[in-house]
A tleap script that builds the chain and sets N, CA, C and O, in Angstrom:
source leaprc.protein.ff14SB
mol = sequence {
  NMET VAL LYS TYR VAL PRO ASN LYS ARG ASN
  LEU ALA ILE ALA ILE ARG GLU ASN TYR SER
  ALA GLY MET LYS PRO LYS GLU ILE ALA LYS
  LEU PHE GLN ILE SER LYS GLN ARG VAL ASN
  TYR TRP ILE HIE THR PRO VAL ARG GLN LYS
  ILE ARG ARG GLY LYS ILE SER ARG LYS GLU
  ILE ASN MET ILE VAL LYS TRP ALA LYS ASP
  LYS PRO ILE MET CGLU
}
set mol.1.N position { -48.220 -26.352 -80.283 }
set mol.1.CA position { -47.303 -26.795 -78.946 }
set mol.1.C position { -47.713 -28.241 -78.849 }
set mol.1.O position { -48.732 -28.893 -79.077 }
set mol.2.N position { -45.775 -28.598 -78.162 }
set mol.2.CA position { -45.320 -29.770 -78.144 }
set mol.2.C position { -45.525 -29.803 -76.777 }
set mol.2.O position { -45.104 -28.750 -76.299 }
set mol.3.N position { -46.078 -30.690 -75.756 }
set mol.3.CA position { -46.190 -30.760 -74.493 }
set mol.3.C position { -44.382 -31.104 -73.556 }
set mol.3.O position { -43.594 -31.853 -74.133 }
set mol.4.N position { -44.108 -30.677 -72.626 }
set mol.4.CA position { -42.495 -31.351 -72.138 }
set mol.4.C position { -43.443 -31.737 -71.354 }
set mol.4.O position { -44.470 -31.405 -70.761 }
set mol.5.N position { -42.079 -33.277 -71.766 }
set mol.5.CA position { -41.170 -33.955 -71.061 }
set mol.5.C position { -40.846 -34.348 -70.360 }
set mol.5.O position { -40.904 -35.568 -70.514 }
set mol.6.N position { -40.208 -33.926 -68.960 }
set mol.6.CA position { -39.092 -34.141 -68.267 }
set mol.6.C position { -37.629 -35.154 -68.305 }
set mol.6.O position { -36.930 -35.825 -67.545 }
set mol.7.N position { -37.731 -34.703 -69.882 }
set mol.7.CA position { -36.359 -35.607 -70.611 }
set mol.7.C position { -35.591 -34.198 -70.951 }
set mol.7.O position { -35.948 -33.055 -71.239 }
set mol.8.N position { -34.134 -35.003 -70.733 }
set mol.8.CA position { -33.518 -33.391 -72.427 }
set mol.8.C position { -33.691 -33.607 -73.581 }
set mol.8.O position { -33.797 -32.877 -74.566 }
set mol.9.N position { -33.727 -35.058 -73.365 }
set mol.9.CA position { -33.990 -35.453 -74.912 }
set mol.9.C position { -34.638 -34.979 -75.615 }
set mol.9.O position { -34.367 -34.577 -76.746 }
set mol.10.N position { -35.989 -34.937 -74.833 }
set mol.10.CA position { -37.605 -34.470 -75.185 }
set mol.10.C position { -37.833 -33.293 -74.944 }
set mol.10.O position { -38.547 -32.621 -75.689 }
set mol.11.N position { -37.438 -32.956 -74.178 }
set mol.11.CA position { -37.222 -31.654 -74.044 }
set mol.11.C position { -36.770 -30.801 -75.763 }
set mol.11.O position { -37.317 -29.850 -76.321 }
set mol.12.N position { -35.518 -31.683 -76.205 }
set mol.12.CA position { -34.855 -30.144 -77.229 }
set mol.12.C position { -35.324 -30.743 -78.173 }
set mol.12.O position { -34.936 -30.323 -79.262 }
set mol.13.N position { -36.553 -32.215 -78.210 }
set mol.13.CA position { -36.826 -32.181 -78.976 }
set mol.13.C position { -38.634 -31.240 -79.594 }
set mol.13.O position { -39.123 -30.970 -80.691 }
set mol.14.N position { -38.962 -31.092 -78.472 }
set mol.14.CA position { -40.422 -30.784 -78.201 }
set mol.14.C position { -39.632 -28.717 -78.398 }
set mol.14.O position { -40.245 -27.838 -79.005 }
set mol.15.N position { -38.993 -28.619 -78.076 }
set mol.15.CA position { -37.749 -27.353 -78.304 }
set mol.15.C position { -38.176 -26.803 -79.613 }
set mol.15.O position { -38.915 -25.902 -80.011 }
set mol.16.N position { -37.089 -28.092 -80.327 }
set mol.16.CA position { -36.903 -27.708 -82.408 }
set mol.16.C position { -38.400 -27.882 -83.147 }
set mol.16.O position { -38.771 -27.093 -84.017 }
set mol.17.N position { -39.019 -28.746 -82.798 }
set mol.17.CA position { -40.631 -28.945 -82.837 }
set mol.17.C position { -41.638 -27.609 -83.034 }
set mol.17.O position { -42.268 -27.462 -84.081 }
set mol.18.N position { -41.716 -26.754 -82.038 }
set mol.18.CA position { -42.078 -25.590 -82.124 }
set mol.18.C position { -41.410 -24.565 -82.337 }
set mol.18.O position { -41.994 -23.544 -82.699 }
set mol.19.N position { -40.376 -24.579 -82.208 }
set mol.19.CA position { -39.643 -23.660 -83.479 }
set mol.19.C position { -40.223 -23.812 -84.729 }
set mol.19.O position { -40.992 -23.239 -85.501 }
set mol.20.N position { -39.468 -24.932 -84.607 }
set mol.20.CA position { -40.336 -24.679 -86.378 }
set mol.20.C position { -41.124 -25.126 -87.402 }
set mol.20.O position { -41.046 -25.600 -88.536 }
set mol.21.N position { -42.565 -24.521 -85.879 }
set mol.21.CA position { -43.963 -24.393 -86.206 }
set mol.21.C position { -44.329 -23.110 -86.159 }
set mol.21.O position { -45.485 -22.737 -86.361 }
set mol.22.N position { -43.202 -22.226 -85.843 }
set mol.22.CA position { -42.780 -20.808 -85.845 }
set mol.22.C position { -42.763 -20.055 -84.646 }
set mol.22.O position { -42.496 -18.880 -84.894 }
set mol.23.N position { -42.987 -20.328 -83.166 }
set mol.23.CA position { -43.173 -20.307 -82.002 }
set mol.23.C position { -40.935 -19.285 -81.774 }
set mol.23.O position { -39.900 -19.943 -81.665 }
set mol.24.N position { -40.989 -18.238 -81.782 }
set mol.24.CA position { -40.253 -17.541 -80.922 }
set mol.24.C position { -39.247 -18.222 -80.118 }
set mol.24.O position { -39.750 -19.344 -80.075 }
set mol.25.N position { -38.051 -18.307 -79.383 }
set mol.25.CA position { -37.243 -18.734 -78.572 }
set mol.25.C position { -37.814 -18.040 -77.334 }
set mol.25.O position { -37.972 -18.773 -76.358 }
set mol.26.N position { -38.256 -16.346 -77.164 }
set mol.26.CA position { -39.001 -15.826 -76.498 }
set mol.26.C position { -39.922 -16.984 -75.255 }
set mol.26.O position { -39.785 -17.470 -74.133 }
set mol.27.N position { -40.953 -16.950 -76.507 }
set mol.27.CA position { -41.725 -17.870 -76.168 }
set mol.27.C position { -41.992 -18.931 -75.505 }
set mol.27.O position { -42.814 -19.347 -74.688 }
set mol.28.N position { -40.917 -19.319 -76.171 }
set mol.28.CA position { -40.977 -21.344 -76.103 }
set mol.28.C position { -39.726 -21.092 -74.042 }
set mol.28.O position { -39.806 -21.568 -72.910 }
set mol.29.N position { -38.974 -20.269 -74.643 }
set mol.29.CA position { -38.657 -20.218 -72.779 }
set mol.29.C position { -39.806 -20.109 -71.982 }
set mol.29.O position { -39.647 -20.785 -70.966 }
set mol.30.N position { -40.779 -19.608 -72.004 }
set mol.30.CA position { -41.701 -18.965 -71.521 }
set mol.30.C position { -42.640 -19.829 -70.805 }
set mol.30.O position { -42.935 -19.984 -69.620 }
set mol.31.N position { -43.063 -20.412 -72.072 }
set mol.31.CA position { -44.133 -22.354 -72.125 }
set mol.31.C position { -43.228 -23.126 -71.251 }
set mol.31.O position { -43.660 -23.720 -70.263 }
set mol.32.N position { -41.498 -23.135 -71.721 }
set mol.32.CA position { -40.988 -24.138 -70.744 }
set mol.32.C position { -40.335 -23.939 -69.408 }
set mol.32.O position { -39.724 -24.798 -68.771 }
set mol.33.N position { -40.516 -22.872 -69.119 }
set mol.33.CA position { -40.103 -22.326 -67.780 }
set mol.33.C position { -39.031 -22.030 -67.735 }
set mol.33.O position { -38.707 -21.479 -66.683 }
set mol.34.N position { -37.672 -22.260 -69.045 }
set mol.34.CA position { -35.854 -22.662 -68.764 }
set mol.34.C position { -35.631 -21.066 -69.682 }
set mol.34.O position { -36.425 -20.386 -70.333 }
set mol.35.N position { -34.756 -20.969 -69.487 }
set mol.35.CA position { -33.762 -19.295 -70.199 }
set mol.35.C position { -34.243 -20.041 -71.374 }
set mol.35.O position { -34.519 -21.235 -71.492 }
set mol.36.N position { -34.298 -18.635 -72.589 }
set mol.36.CA position { -33.821 -18.157 -73.457 }
set mol.36.C position { -32.263 -18.669 -74.324 }
set mol.36.O position { -32.238 -19.024 -75.503 }
set mol.37.N position { -31.183 -18.602 -73.509 }
set mol.37.CA position { -29.868 -19.043 -73.979 }
set mol.37.C position { -29.681 -20.693 -74.053 }
set mol.37.O position { -28.730 -21.318 -74.524 }
set mol.38.N position { -31.172 -21.310 -73.296 }
set mol.38.CA position { -31.158 -22.661 -72.798 }
set mol.38.C position { -31.916 -23.289 -74.085 }
set mol.38.O position { -31.429 -24.258 -74.667 }
set mol.39.N position { -33.099 -22.706 -74.489 }
set mol.39.CA position { -33.768 -22.839 -76.149 }
set mol.39.C position { -32.818 -22.478 -77.300 }
set mol.39.O position { -33.230 -22.973 -78.349 }
set mol.40.N position { -31.633 -21.750 -77.456 }
set mol.40.CA position { -31.184 -21.501 -78.354 }
set mol.40.C position { -30.133 -22.764 -78.718 }
set mol.40.O position { -29.670 -23.212 -79.767 }
set mol.41.N position { -29.970 -23.187 -76.918 }
set mol.41.CA position { -28.879 -24.399 -77.200 }
set mol.41.C position { -29.778 -25.238 -77.776 }
set mol.41.O position { -29.132 -26.256 -77.530 }
set mol.42.N position { -30.502 -25.545 -78.201 }
set mol.42.CA position { -30.738 -26.897 -77.885 }
set mol.42.C position { -31.881 -26.710 -79.885 }
set mol.42.O position { -32.420 -27.428 -80.727 }
set mol.43.N position { -31.750 -26.018 -79.747 }
set mol.43.CA position { -32.381 -25.103 -81.343 }
set mol.43.C position { -30.641 -25.179 -81.824 }
set mol.43.O position { -30.826 -26.379 -81.625 }
set mol.44.N position { -30.044 -25.131 -81.998 }
set mol.44.CA position { -28.433 -24.694 -83.089 }
set mol.44.C position { -27.906 -25.718 -82.831 }
set mol.44.O position { -26.999 -25.949 -83.630 }
set mol.45.N position { -28.124 -27.025 -81.535 }
set mol.45.CA position { -27.200 -27.920 -81.445 }
set mol.45.C position { -27.804 -29.059 -81.810 }
set mol.45.O position { -29.011 -29.140 -81.580 }
set mol.46.N position { -27.021 -30.347 -82.544 }
set mol.46.CA position { -27.749 -31.532 -82.820 }
set mol.46.C position { -28.020 -32.573 -82.105 }
set mol.46.O position { -26.996 -32.982 -81.559 }
set mol.47.N position { -29.515 -33.575 -81.707 }
set mol.47.CA position { -30.312 -33.952 -80.984 }
set mol.47.C position { -29.246 -35.152 -81.007 }
set mol.47.O position { -28.707 -34.987 -82.102 }
set mol.48.N position { -28.555 -36.430 -80.323 }
set mol.48.CA position { -27.459 -37.612 -80.364 }
set mol.48.C position { -28.651 -38.954 -80.392 }
set mol.48.O position { -28.806 -39.283 -79.216 }
set mol.49.N position { -29.327 -39.624 -81.094 }
set mol.49.CA position { -29.745 -40.401 -81.134 }
set mol.49.C position { -29.124 -41.481 -80.008 }
set mol.49.O position { -27.907 -41.651 -79.934 }
set mol.50.N position { -30.054 -42.189 -79.148 }
set mol.50.CA position { -29.214 -43.080 -78.231 }
set mol.50.C position { -29.127 -44.119 -79.358 }
set mol.50.O position { -29.624 -44.367 -80.457 }
set mol.51.N position { -28.045 -44.685 -78.313 }
set mol.51.CA position { -27.426 -45.996 -79.576 }
set mol.51.C position { -27.087 -47.350 -78.355 }
set mol.51.O position { -26.129 -47.435 -77.587 }
set mol.52.N position { -28.399 -48.420 -78.557 }
set mol.52.CA position { -27.739 -49.204 -77.372 }
set mol.52.C position { -27.384 -50.918 -78.712 }
set mol.52.O position { -27.834 -51.288 -79.796 }
set mol.53.N position { -26.405 -51.400 -77.758 }
set mol.53.CA position { -25.819 -52.684 -78.430 }
set mol.53.C position { -26.810 -53.243 -77.754 }
set mol.53.O position { -27.324 -52.978 -76.667 }
set mol.54.N position { -27.072 -54.345 -78.838 }
set mol.54.CA position { -27.995 -55.986 -78.950 }
set mol.54.C position { -27.054 -57.292 -77.651 }
set mol.54.O position { -25.937 -57.807 -77.598 }
set mol.55.N position { -27.599 -57.310 -77.290 }
set mol.55.CA position { -27.264 -58.852 -76.006 }
set mol.55.C position { -26.576 -59.798 -77.593 }
set mol.55.O position { -27.069 -59.823 -78.720 }
set mol.56.N position { -25.219 -60.522 -77.045 }
set mol.56.CA position { -25.187 -61.550 -77.803 }
set mol.56.C position { -25.213 -62.362 -77.557 }
set mol.56.O position { -24.661 -62.666 -76.500 }
set mol.57.N position { -26.192 -63.821 -78.717 }
set mol.57.CA position { -26.622 -64.406 -78.401 }
set mol.57.C position { -26.129 -65.641 -77.956 }
set mol.57.O position { -25.017 -65.542 -78.475 }
set mol.58.N position { -26.096 -67.147 -77.173 }
set mol.58.CA position { -25.371 -68.129 -76.790 }
set mol.58.C position { -24.742 -68.459 -78.143 }
set mol.58.O position { -23.536 -68.549 -78.376 }
set mol.59.N position { -25.969 -68.660 -79.175 }
set mol.59.CA position { -25.792 -69.578 -80.040 }
set mol.59.C position { -24.848 -68.626 -81.339 }
set mol.59.O position { -24.429 -69.147 -82.372 }
set mol.60.N position { -24.659 -67.083 -80.947 }
set mol.60.CA position { -24.262 -66.344 -81.717 }
set mol.60.C position { -22.145 -66.013 -80.924 }
set mol.60.O position { -21.050 -65.490 -81.129 }
set mol.61.N position { -22.655 -66.523 -80.365 }
set mol.61.CA position { -21.541 -66.976 -79.016 }
set mol.61.C position { -20.562 -67.541 -80.020 }
set mol.61.O position { -19.570 -67.027 -80.537 }
set mol.62.N position { -21.192 -68.920 -80.177 }
set mol.62.CA position { -20.954 -70.476 -80.385 }
set mol.62.C position { -19.828 -70.387 -82.313 }
set mol.62.O position { -18.766 -70.756 -82.815 }
set mol.63.N position { -20.787 -69.813 -82.558 }
set mol.63.CA position { -20.683 -69.625 -83.945 }
set mol.63.C position { -19.096 -68.620 -84.159 }
set mol.63.O position { -18.228 -68.827 -85.007 }
set mol.64.N position { -19.110 -67.537 -83.103 }
set mol.64.CA position { -18.365 -67.004 -83.542 }
set mol.64.C position { -16.944 -68.122 -83.306 }
set mol.64.O position { -16.432 -68.769 -84.220 }
set mol.65.N position { -16.551 -68.136 -82.036 }
set mol.65.CA position { -15.630 -69.482 -81.410 }
set mol.65.C position { -15.272 -70.803 -82.057 }
set mol.65.O position { -14.365 -71.539 -81.668 }
set mol.66.N position { -16.310 -71.095 -83.381 }
set mol.66.CA position { -16.322 -71.960 -83.776 }
set mol.66.C position { -15.158 -71.738 -85.400 }
set mol.66.O position { -14.290 -72.308 -86.061 }
set mol.67.N position { -16.019 -70.418 -85.308 }
set mol.67.CA position { -15.131 -69.881 -87.204 }
set mol.67.C position { -13.558 -69.560 -86.309 }
set mol.67.O position { -12.540 -70.044 -86.805 }
set mol.68.N position { -13.456 -68.841 -85.166 }
set mol.68.CA position { -11.950 -68.585 -84.576 }
set mol.68.C position { -11.224 -69.558 -84.785 }
set mol.68.O position { -10.089 -69.093 -84.893 }
set mol.69.N position { -11.188 -70.693 -84.915 }
set mol.69.CA position { -11.275 -72.064 -83.969 }
set mol.69.C position { -10.710 -72.616 -86.011 }
set mol.69.O position { -9.606 -72.607 -86.555 }
set mol.70.N position { -11.998 -72.978 -86.493 }
set mol.70.CA position { -11.877 -72.624 -87.686 }
set mol.70.C position { -10.181 -71.458 -88.438 }
set mol.70.O position { -9.545 -72.230 -89.156 }
set mol.71.N position { -9.896 -70.880 -88.428 }
set mol.71.CA position { -9.401 -69.911 -89.391 }
set mol.71.C position { -8.403 -69.861 -88.269 }
set mol.71.O position { -8.453 -69.519 -87.087 }
set mol.72.N position { -6.944 -70.598 -89.540 }
set mol.72.CA position { -5.843 -70.100 -89.325 }
set mol.72.C position { -4.893 -68.712 -88.681 }
set mol.72.O position { -5.010 -67.561 -89.101 }
set mol.73.N position { -4.307 -68.985 -87.993 }
set mol.73.CA position { -3.033 -67.602 -87.720 }
set mol.73.C position { -2.571 -67.303 -89.217 }
set mol.73.O position { -1.968 -68.181 -89.835 }
set mol.74.N position { -2.756 -66.486 -89.606 }
set mol.74.CA position { -1.637 -65.949 -90.250 }
set mol.74.C position { -0.288 -65.493 -89.852 }
set mol.74.O position { -0.176 -65.143 -88.677 }
set mol.75.N position { 0.914 -65.421 -90.725 }
set mol.75.CA position { 2.157 -64.792 -89.745 }
set mol.75.C position { 2.793 -65.116 -90.995 }
set mol.75.O position { 3.997 -64.913 -91.147 }
savepdb mol mol.pdb
quit
């Protein structure tokens, strides 16, 4: 049994782990105190990964600017 963490993504992961461990949606709904419809939603809906873009460093910006200045514009 996986503990509930109050975060939408962590809840979905916990629901899927319990479901794959053999628990029924009704039991999972009682465990997390949510509706059975919500449990079925998270079982059948893919969980999206968080993608965070990294910052571009000053060195990388200078490299891009230099590259842009060196390349001639094609017409």
